[in-house]
C-alpha positions as a LaTeX table, in Angstrom:
\begin{tabular}{lrrr}
\hline
Residue & $x$ (\AA) & $y$ (\AA) & $z$ (\AA) \\
\hline
Met1 & $-33.83$ & $-120.85$ & $-135.96$ \\
Pro2 & $-32.66$ & $-119.35$ & $-132.64$ \\
Arg3 & $-29.06$ & $-119.94$ & $-131.54$ \\
Pro4 & $-28.60$ & $-122.13$ & $-128.44$ \\
Ser5 & $-27.41$ & $-120.29$ & $-125.37$ \\
Pro6 & $-23.77$ & $-120.73$ & $-124.28$ \\
Leu7 & $-25.03$ & $-122.32$ & $-121.05$ \\
Leu8 & $-26.98$ & $-124.93$ & $-123.04$ \\
Leu9 & $-23.89$ & $-125.73$ & $-125.12$ \\
Val10 & $-21.79$ & $-126.17$ & $-121.97$ \\
Leu11 & $-24.42$ & $-128.47$ & $-120.45$ \\
Leu12 & $-24.63$ & $-130.55$ & $-123.64$ \\
Leu13 & $-20.85$ & $-130.94$ & $-123.79$ \\
Ala14 & $-20.69$ & $-131.87$ & $-120.11$ \\
Ala15 & $-23.38$ & $-134.50$ & $-120.61$ \\
Ser16 & $-21.61$ & $-136.07$ & $-123.57$ \\
Pro17 & $-18.68$ & $-138.24$ & $-122.47$ \\
Gln18 & $-18.06$ & $-139.22$ & $-126.08$ \\
Leu19 & $-17.30$ & $-135.63$ & $-127.03$ \\
Gln20 & $-15.10$ & $-135.13$ & $-123.98$ \\
Ala21 & $-13.10$ & $-138.31$ & $-124.54$ \\
Gly22 & $-12.21$ & $-137.44$ & $-128.14$ \\
His23 & $-14.49$ & $-139.94$ & $-129.88$ \\
Glu24 & $-14.70$ & $-139.60$ & $-133.63$ \\
Gly25 & $-17.21$ & $-141.82$ & $-135.33$ \\
Gly26 & $-17.33$ & $-144.05$ & $-132.25$ \\
Asp27 & $-13.54$ & $-144.51$ & $-132.11$ \\
Asp28 & $-11.59$ & $-143.19$ & $-129.18$ \\
Val29 & $-8.58$ & $-141.54$ & $-130.81$ \\
Lys30 & $-6.38$ & $-141.63$ & $-127.69$ \\
Phe31 & $-7.07$ & $-145.35$ & $-127.21$ \\
Glu32 & $-6.36$ & $-146.10$ & $-130.87$ \\
Arg33 & $-3.04$ & $-144.22$ & $-130.74$ \\
Gly34 & $-2.19$ & $-146.15$ & $-127.58$ \\
Lys35 & $-3.15$ & $-149.41$ & $-129.28$ \\
Gln36 & $-0.82$ & $-148.72$ & $-132.22$ \\
Leu37 & 2.04 & $-148.02$ & $-129.83$ \\
Phe38 & 1.13 & $-151.03$ & $-127.68$ \\
Asp39 & 1.15 & $-153.28$ & $-130.75$ \\
Lys40 & 4.59 & $-151.99$ & $-131.73$ \\
Tyr41 & 6.33 & $-151.89$ & $-128.33$ \\
Cys42 & 4.40 & $-153.99$ & $-125.83$ \\
Ser43 & 2.37 & $-156.78$ & $-127.44$ \\
Arg44 & 5.32 & $-159.17$ & $-127.85$ \\
Cys45 & 5.18 & $-159.74$ & $-124.11$ \\
His46 & 1.84 & $-158.35$ & $-122.97$ \\
Gly47 & $-0.21$ & $-159.78$ & $-125.86$ \\
Lys48 & $-2.25$ & $-158.16$ & $-128.64$ \\
Lys49 & $-5.24$ & $-157.96$ & $-126.29$ \\
Ala50 & $-3.13$ & $-156.77$ & $-123.30$ \\
Asp51 & $-3.84$ & $-160.09$ & $-121.56$ \\
Gly52 & $-0.22$ & $-160.95$ & $-120.72$ \\
Glu53 & $-0.09$ & $-163.69$ & $-123.34$ \\
Gly54 & 2.30 & $-162.33$ & $-125.95$ \\
Arg55 & 4.46 & $-164.57$ & $-128.08$ \\
Met56 & 7.45 & $-164.11$ & $-125.74$ \\
Val57 & 5.54 & $-165.78$ & $-122.91$ \\
Lys58 & 6.13 & $-169.20$ & $-124.47$ \\
Arg59 & 9.50 & $-168.36$ & $-125.98$ \\
Leu60 & 11.08 & $-166.87$ & $-122.88$ \\
Tyr61 & 9.08 & $-166.38$ & $-119.71$ \\
Arg62 & 7.69 & $-169.89$ & $-119.22$ \\
Arg63 & 10.89 & $-171.54$ & $-120.47$ \\
Ile64 & 13.07 & $-169.85$ & $-117.89$ \\
Gly65 & 10.39 & $-169.84$ & $-115.19$ \\
Thr66 & 10.31 & $-166.11$ & $-114.51$ \\
Gln67 & 7.52 & $-163.69$ & $-113.63$ \\
Leu68 & 5.00 & $-163.44$ & $-116.47$ \\
Pro69 & 4.20 & $-160.12$ & $-118.16$ \\
Ser70 & 1.35 & $-158.14$ & $-116.63$ \\
Asn71 & $-2.20$ & $-158.87$ & $-117.74$ \\
Phe72 & $-3.76$ & $-155.42$ & $-118.08$ \\
Thr73 & $-7.27$ & $-156.80$ & $-118.64$ \\
Leu74 & $-7.58$ & $-157.81$ & $-114.97$ \\
Gly75 & $-7.90$ & $-154.20$ & $-113.85$ \\
Val76 & $-5.05$ & $-154.19$ & $-111.34$ \\
Tyr77 & $-3.14$ & $-151.56$ & $-113.30$ \\
Ser78 & $-6.20$ & $-149.49$ & $-114.16$ \\
Glu79 & $-6.37$ & $-148.65$ & $-110.45$ \\
Arg80 & $-2.71$ & $-147.60$ & $-110.22$ \\
Pro81 & $-1.74$ & $-143.91$ & $-110.42$ \\
Glu82 & $-0.85$ & $-142.68$ & $-113.88$ \\
Asp83 & 2.58 & $-141.49$ & $-112.68$ \\
Tyr84 & 3.37 & $-145.03$ & $-111.50$ \\
Leu85 & 2.56 & $-146.46$ & $-114.94$ \\
Arg86 & 4.50 & $-143.69$ & $-116.70$ \\
Lys87 & 7.58 & $-144.38$ & $-114.57$ \\
Ile88 & 7.57 & $-148.08$ & $-115.47$ \\
Ile89 & 7.13 & $-147.36$ & $-119.20$ \\
Val90 & 9.84 & $-144.68$ & $-119.22$ \\
Asp91 & 12.39 & $-146.24$ & $-116.82$ \\
Gly92 & 11.69 & $-149.96$ & $-117.33$ \\
Gly93 & 10.76 & $-152.74$ & $-114.96$ \\
Glu94 & 14.10 & $-153.43$ & $-113.35$ \\
Asn95 & 14.43 & $-149.78$ & $-112.27$ \\
Asn96 & 11.04 & $-150.08$ & $-110.54$ \\
Ala97 & 11.48 & $-153.39$ & $-108.69$ \\
Met98 & 9.70 & $-155.29$ & $-111.46$ \\
Ser99 & 10.80 & $-157.62$ & $-114.25$ \\
Lys100 & 14.22 & $-157.04$ & $-115.76$ \\
Tyr101 & 12.68 & $-158.06$ & $-119.10$ \\
Met102 & 10.55 & $-154.90$ & $-119.19$ \\
Pro103 & 12.83 & $-152.48$ & $-121.06$ \\
Pro104 & 12.86 & $-148.70$ & $-120.56$ \\
Phe105 & 11.17 & $-146.83$ & $-123.42$ \\
Gly106 & 11.90 & $-143.28$ & $-122.28$ \\
Ser107 & 14.34 & $-142.60$ & $-125.09$ \\
Glu108 & 11.99 & $-143.95$ & $-127.77$ \\
Leu109 & 8.61 & $-142.54$ & $-126.78$ \\
Ser110 & 7.36 & $-138.96$ & $-126.50$ \\
Glu111 & 5.38 & $-137.79$ & $-123.48$ \\
Glu112 & 2.21 & $-137.99$ & $-125.58$ \\
Asp113 & 3.08 & $-141.56$ & $-126.58$ \\
Val114 & 3.53 & $-142.53$ & $-122.93$ \\
Asp115 & 0.25 & $-140.82$ & $-122.03$ \\
Asp116 & $-1.52$ & $-142.78$ & $-124.79$ \\
Leu117 & $-0.06$ & $-146.07$ & $-123.49$ \\
Val118 & $-1.10$ & $-145.22$ & $-119.93$ \\
Tyr119 & $-4.60$ & $-144.45$ & $-121.21$ \\
Leu120 & $-4.77$ & $-147.80$ & $-123.01$ \\
Ile121 & $-3.61$ & $-149.67$ & $-119.89$ \\
Lys122 & $-6.23$ & $-147.96$ & $-117.74$ \\
Gln123 & $-8.95$ & $-148.67$ & $-120.31$ \\
Ala124 & $-7.88$ & $-152.25$ & $-121.09$ \\
Pro125 & $-10.24$ & $-154.11$ & $-118.71$ \\
Glu126 & $-13.33$ & $-152.40$ & $-120.08$ \\
Arg127 & $-12.26$ & $-152.19$ & $-123.74$ \\
Tyr128 & $-10.98$ & $-155.71$ & $-124.22$ \\
Ala129 & $-13.92$ & $-157.19$ & $-122.29$ \\
Arg130 & $-16.26$ & $-155.27$ & $-124.60$ \\
Glu131 & $-14.40$ & $-156.56$ & $-127.69$ \\
Ala132 & $-14.66$ & $-160.15$ & $-126.42$ \\
His133 & $-18.46$ & $-159.85$ & $-126.23$ \\
Gln134 & $-18.98$ & $-158.29$ & $-129.65$ \\
\hline
\end{tabular}
């Protein structure tokens, strides 16, 4: 069997978003890493499905009548620059004119961890909408 030309291989890779995005067996590895981090650090407030309905919403936010955690499924944050999202995750909300209840995670998370969380936030509207319809 003849070997495919290098140009053909490049064209096949360019045409395959799944290969470019790091999919393995249909799972997006970067999203899954972000989801694990999100579950550990963010879901208490932002909810397991990134919808802004974490358990702290009832326990704290609504009780004291303060700004609710962001709902990442609406797509507002998927349009924001990645550096903006990184800054909030690393430095916290209060240091970025946002909620004082959003703690800084810069000392706890690696750059790769922050990148994975940013990726999850940007993908949340599409991913969680897809999960809701499955």
